[in-house]
C-alpha positions in Angstrom: -11.2 -19.1 9.4 -9.2 -17.8 5.9 -5.3 -19.7 6.4 -2.9 -16.6 7.9 0.0 -18.2 6.1 3.4 -16.5 5.5 4.8 -13.8 3.4 8.5 -13.9 3.1 8.6 -9.9 3.3 7.2 -10.0 6.8 9.9 -11.9 8.5 12.5 -9.9 10.3 15.6 -12.2 8.3 14.1 -12.0 5.4 17.1 -10.4 2.7 16.7 -6.7 2.1 18.3 -6.9 -0.8 14.7 -9.9 -2.4 12.9 -7.6 -0.9 13.8 -4.4 -2.4 13.2 -6.4 -5.8 9.7 -7.3 -4.7 9.0 -3.7 -4.0 10.6 -2.9 -7.0 8.2 -5.2 -9.2 5.4 -4.1 -6.9 5.6 -0.5 -7.1 6.5 -0.5 -11.0 2.9 -2.6 -12.2 0.9 -0.4 -9.4 2.2 2.4 -11.2 1.9 0.9 -14.6 -1.2 -0.5 -14.6 -2.6 2.8 -12.2 -3.9 0.7 -9.8 -5.6 3.2 -7.5 -6.4 5.1 -10.0 -10.0 4.9 -9.4 -10.5 6.1 -5.7 -8.9 9.2 -6.4 -12.4 10.9 -5.6 -12.8 9.1 -2.7 -9.7 10.4 -1.3 -10.0 13.6 -1.9 -13.3 14.3 -0.8 -11.6 12.4 2.8 -9.2 14.8 2.5 -11.6 17.9 2.7 -13.5 16.5 5.5 -10.4 15.8 7.7 -9.6 19.1 6.5 -6.2 18.1 5.2 -3.5 18.6 2.8 -0.7 16.0 3.6 -0.7 12.4 3.6 0.9 9.8 5.9 1.4 6.6 3.5 2.0 3.5 6.1 3.5 0.4 4.7 4.5 2.5 1.6 7.4 -0.3 0.8 8.9 0.9 -2.6 6.4 3.7 -3.0 4.0 1.9 -5.8 1.6 3.9 -7.6 2.7 7.1 -5.2 3.7 9.6 -8.2 0.5 8.7 -9.8 -1.3 9.4 -6.8 0.0 12.1 -6.4 -0.2 14.0 -9.5 -3.9 12.8 -9.2 -4.5 14.5 -6.3 -2.7 18.2 -7.3 -5.9 17.4 -10.3 -8.3 17.5 -7.7 -7.6 20.7 -5.6 -4.7 20.1 -3.6 -2.0 21.4 -6.0 0.4 21.7 -2.5 -0.4 18.1 -1.6 3.0 16.7 0.5 3.1 13.0 0.8 5.4 11.4 3.9 6.3 7.4 3.0 6.8 5.0 6.0 7.8 2.0 6.5 8.6 -0.8 9.3 11.5 -2.1 6.4 12.2 1.6 4.8 13.2 1.9 0.9 15.4 4.8 0.8 16.7 4.4 -2.0 13.4 3.9 -4.2 11.9 6.9 -2.2 14.8 9.1 -3.0 13.9 8.5 -6.4 10.3 9.3 -5.4 11.2 12.4 -4.5 13.8 13.9 -7.4 10.8 13.2 -10.3 8.2 14.9 -7.2 10.6 18.2 -7.0 10.6 16.8 -3.0 6.9 16.8 -2.9 6.6 13.3 -1.8 9.2 12.7 1.1 9.8 9.7 4.1 10.6 9.0 7.5 14.3 7.4 7.2 13.5 5.0 10.4 11.7 2.2 10.9 7.6 3.1 11.5 5.3 1.1 13.7 1.8 1.8 11.9 0.2 0.2 15.2 2.0 3.3 17.0 2.5 5.4 14.7 5.1 9.0 16.2 2.9 11.7 16.4 5.2 14.3 15.2 4.2 12.0 12.4 1.4 14.4 10.8 -1.1 13.8 8.0 -4.2 11.6 6.6 -3.3 7.9 7.3 -3.2 5.7 4.1 -2.3 2.6 3.6 -2.1 0.5 0.0 -1.9 -3.4 -0.8 -0.5 -3.4 2.4 -3.5 -3.8 5.4 -3.8 -7.8 4.6 -0.5 -7.7 6.2 -1.9 -7.1 9.6 -3.8 -9.5 11.4 -7.1 -9.0 12.6 -6.2 -8.1 16.4 -3.2 -6.0 14.7 -5.0 -4.4 11.9 -7.4 -3.2 14.7 -5.0 -1.7 17.0 -3.8 0.0 13.4 -7.7 1.9 12.9 -7.3 3.0 16.6 -4.3 4.4 16.9 -5.6 6.4 14.2 -8.7 7.5 15.7 -6.5 7.7 18.8 -4.8 10.7 17.4 -7.6 12.6 15.8 -6.6 12.0 11.8 -7.8 10.1 9.4 -7.7 7.0 7.8 -7.6 5.0 4.1 -7.1 1.3 3.4 -7.2 0.2 -0.2 -6.4 -3.1 -1.5 -6.6 -3.2 -5.4 -7.0 -7.1 -6.0 -9.6 -9.3 -4.7 -10.4 -13.6 -4.2 -11.3 -14.3 -7.7 -10.2 -16.8 -9.5 -8.6 -15.2 -12.7 -6.8 -13.1 -9.9 -5.2 -16.3 -9.1 -4.7 -17.3 -11.9 -2.7 -14.2 -12.4 -0.9 -13.8 -9.6 1.0 -18.0 -10.6 0.9 -17.0 -14.5 0.5 -13.6 -16.1 2.4 -11.8 -13.6 5.3 -13.8 -13.1 5.7 -13.5 -17.1 5.5 -9.5 -17.2 8.0 -9.7 -14.0 11.0 -11.1 -16.3 9.9 -9.3 -19.0 10.1 -6.4 -17.3 12.8 -6.6 -14.5 15.3 -4.7 -16.6 13.5 -1.3 -16.5 12.9 -0.8 -13.3 14.5 2.1 -11.8 16.7 2.4 -9.9 18.7 -0.1 -11.9 20.1 -2.5 -9.4 22.5 -5.3 -11.0 21.3 -7.5 -7.9 17.3 -7.5 -8.8 18.9 -9.1 -12.2 20.7 -11.7 -10.4 18.2 -13.0 -7.9 15.9 -12.7 -10.7 18.0 -15.1 -13.7 21.1 -16.4 -12.1 18.9 -17.6 -8.9 14.9 -16.7 -9.6 14.7 -15.6 -5.8 12.3 -12.7 -6.3 9.9 -14.2 -8.6 9.2 -18.1 -6.8 8.6 -15.7 -3.7 6.6 -13.4 -5.2 4.4 -15.4 -6.4 4.0 -17.0 -3.0 3.3 -13.2 -1.3 0.8 -12.5 -4.1 -1.0 -15.9 -3.5 -0.7 -15.6 0.1 -1.9 -11.7 0.1 -5.0 -12.7 -2.1 -5.9 -15.3 0.6 -5.2 -12.6 3.3 -7.4 -10.3 1.9 -10.0 -8.8 4.6 -14.0 -8.5 2.9 -16.0 -5.3 3.3 -17.7 -6.8 6.1 -14.8 -7.6 8.0 -13.1 -4.9 7.0 -15.9 -2.8 8.5 -16.4 -4.9 11.9 -12.7 -3.7 12.0 -12.9 -0.2 12.6 -16.5 -0.6 14.4 -14.2 -2.4 16.9 -11.6 -0.3 16.7 -13.6 3.4 17.3 -16.0 2.3 19.9 -17.0 5.3 21.1 -17.9 6.4 17.3 -15.8 8.9 17.1 -15.0 9.0 12.9 -17.7 8.3 10.1 -16.8 5.4 8.0 -17.0 4.3 4.5 -16.3 0.9 3.2 -17.3 0.1 -0.8 -15.1 -1.2 -3.9 -14.9 0.9 -7.0 -13.6 -1.0 -10.5 -11.3 -0.3 -13.1 -12.2 -0.2 -16.8 -10.7 -3.6 -17.3 -12.3 -5.5 -14.5 -9.9 -4.9 -11.4 -11.4 -3.9 -8.1 -10.5 -1.7 -5.4 -11.6 -1.9 -1.8 -12.0 0.5 0.5 -12.3 1.8 4.1 -12.0 5.4 4.9 -12.5 6.7 7.9 -12.2 10.9 9.2 -13.1 12.5 12.5 -16.6 13.3 12.7 
């Protein structure tokens, strides 16, 4: 069994200002690198198969990559696509910025939303980007089971892997990029500068959480096993696999929809 070390951003007592700074960094990098571009055709097909035209994003953080994904799906036959962002620790300032950029096609739920027990009034094909590893196996199974019970499709996507160069990047290239790019993150926050340069808590916590995230990632076999346990009556059709970027990075995915 792989160790399940803690991540700072999961801790209830962790200061919101530091969590927001870390989420802003992830949002910038995921969007700039277009991490989830390779899975756009897969997600478009899942929407068609499930009869959905709306996404419900769980564990959305600051919404990294969501606007890029929304624009890409609009060209894949979903011009009226709407996305609702949710999180156990909502980021309303970052989400409001996304709403403005997309003419409110990307909205959000202001109250905290537990991905294991999603309120039934929150509808749409459920998606999780770069966050499924936060859930231990039993919780991950419950998350999938909740989607099956609700009769909605679900897509799990992780834009990283457990390869040596990804660990090396988490300790070297990415922290350097964070130090160089922080002044350009939007929306601007003075606190982000303070806790990046004067007291470098944000970059240090980001290095720790990034390393632990890589250790926690589920393999394709583990994802499929979780899905089968969550869907023991075989109500859903499931797909699992990886899609590769032109520059080498891989996106692992688990997608399911009602048969």
